[in-house]
C-alpha positions, 0 to 999 in steps of 0.5 A: 832485844827480847821481849817479854809478856808477864802476867799478873792473876788474882785468883780466889779459891774457896776451901780447899787442899789443892796442892798438899805437903808431906803431910798431906796439908795445904803447902804455906809459905812465909811471907811478911812474917806471917803464914800464907796458902801456897800453891807451888809453881809445879802443881801449876804448870802440870794442871795447865799444860795438861788441861783442855786449854792446851789440847783443845787446839795444840794436841800435836805439839804437847810432849809427855813427861815421863821415866817409863816411857821404854816400858809402854812405847818400845817394850808393850808392842815388841811383845804384844807382836810377838817378839822375844822377850829378851830382844824386847828388854834389849831394846827398851834399855837401850833406847830408855838410856838415850833419856836418861840413866836406866834403873840399875835395881831389881824388884821382885813385885816389877821385873820390868823396873831396870827398863825405866829411867832414874829421873822424869825426862819431858819427851818432845812430840817429833822424838815420840815419833822417832821412837815408835818409827824405830819401833815399827822397824824393830817389830818388822825386823825381829831384831834389836836396835843398833847404835845409831837408831837408838839416836833418838833425841832432837834439837828441832822441837814443836812441843810447846810444853817443852818450848815453855818450862823447859828440859834437862838432860844431865847426860846430854846436856847439847839437847837441854831446852831453857824454860820460856816460861816462869812461874811464881808459887802461887801465894795468899794476900792475906794470913791463913789459919789451917783447919781440919775436916774430921768425916766419917763414911758409913756402910750402908749396910750396916744394920743399925739394930747391930752395928750403927758405927763408922766405917771409917774415920779421917780428918784432912786439912784445907783452907781458902785465900785469893792467892797471887801468881806471877808468869814470866814469858820470854816472847823470842825465846819461846819462838826460838824454842819452837824452831822460828813458828810464829803462829804456833808461838801466839797458840801457844801465848792463848793456850798458857793464858786461858789456861793460867786463868780458868784451870785450877790444880786437881788435888782434891777437887772431888771433895771440894770442888774449888774451881776457880777463873781469875778474878783480875788479870794483868798483861804486861809486855815490854822490852824493859827487865820484868818484876814481880809485882808479890812486894803489895802483899808483903803486909796482909790484907785484913780487909773485909773487901779483899779482892778490890782491895789486893786489886788496888795494892797491885795497881798501885805498886804497879804504879809505884814502879813506874814512877821510879823506874820509868814506865815498866812496860810498853802495854797493857791489858786489864781484865777485872771480873769485878768491875767488868772491864775487859774480855777474855777473848780480847786478853788472847788477842792482845797476848799473841800479839807481837 
């Protein structure tokens, strides 16, 4: 039986614009026929996997997501070590082609555009090491790689971000990795109205006698919400993706949980400083079929005590599911900053245990 770990988080962000749409305004979604503030799962996952919480204990097990890696890891070091431009370019194209389709177009502004691949690809730590070793060899022998040497993709994986969030290679499906972690879009539990911040910037060297006006005018949208976020992890698939390394699985689960509880997306933080810790965290473990508790908020909360009422609704919805479906988890742990229940260190120990 597959063991699932489910995280349910309630996190309140002050007025901010953490995750923008194509117009630069905060992202929203319709839920329960009302507008809710939204932070996309892509934004959350990037914030978590690039955070200090991940790097402090797992820096040797983090991959890189890029489409220009051949420029920086192949072409540049070869040129810097005196290899001819022709050999460096051909080497970069051959290596890049193993990870995705190489761009065909050429840009007059950037002559190295065709060393990139069409789509972002996650490259594991093992694969980065293999690329570096090959490039060092090519530099020492002043040549291009052979067709066999550029087969750098690895089935073995020790990169936690790839193990958690997966990898899809359209041209090399044998090296795809199924994500062990599913992350919902964070959605506000109450109705939202997006406001506009009109701002000006003043030139410090203005002479008020001549020019007392503004040097810049602008506006940006912002809003505030208490967000519900749901994370579901297949512990067994995570263990498989990390080649059966139980110690690394435990470290990964701790790092992910701490990041989800403490790390905010970076969008416009310099303007709003909207950093927040999770107010409520429910961790569930068991072999039962996972389920989100988002239905607790289809009817938006309209009370003055938003946080405590959101916690009450979440726990009531959990109990409702338990009543009609049977116990939906084998064990649970609650961290509640409103009541002082639980502690982050204990929550991290709980999430890592089998």
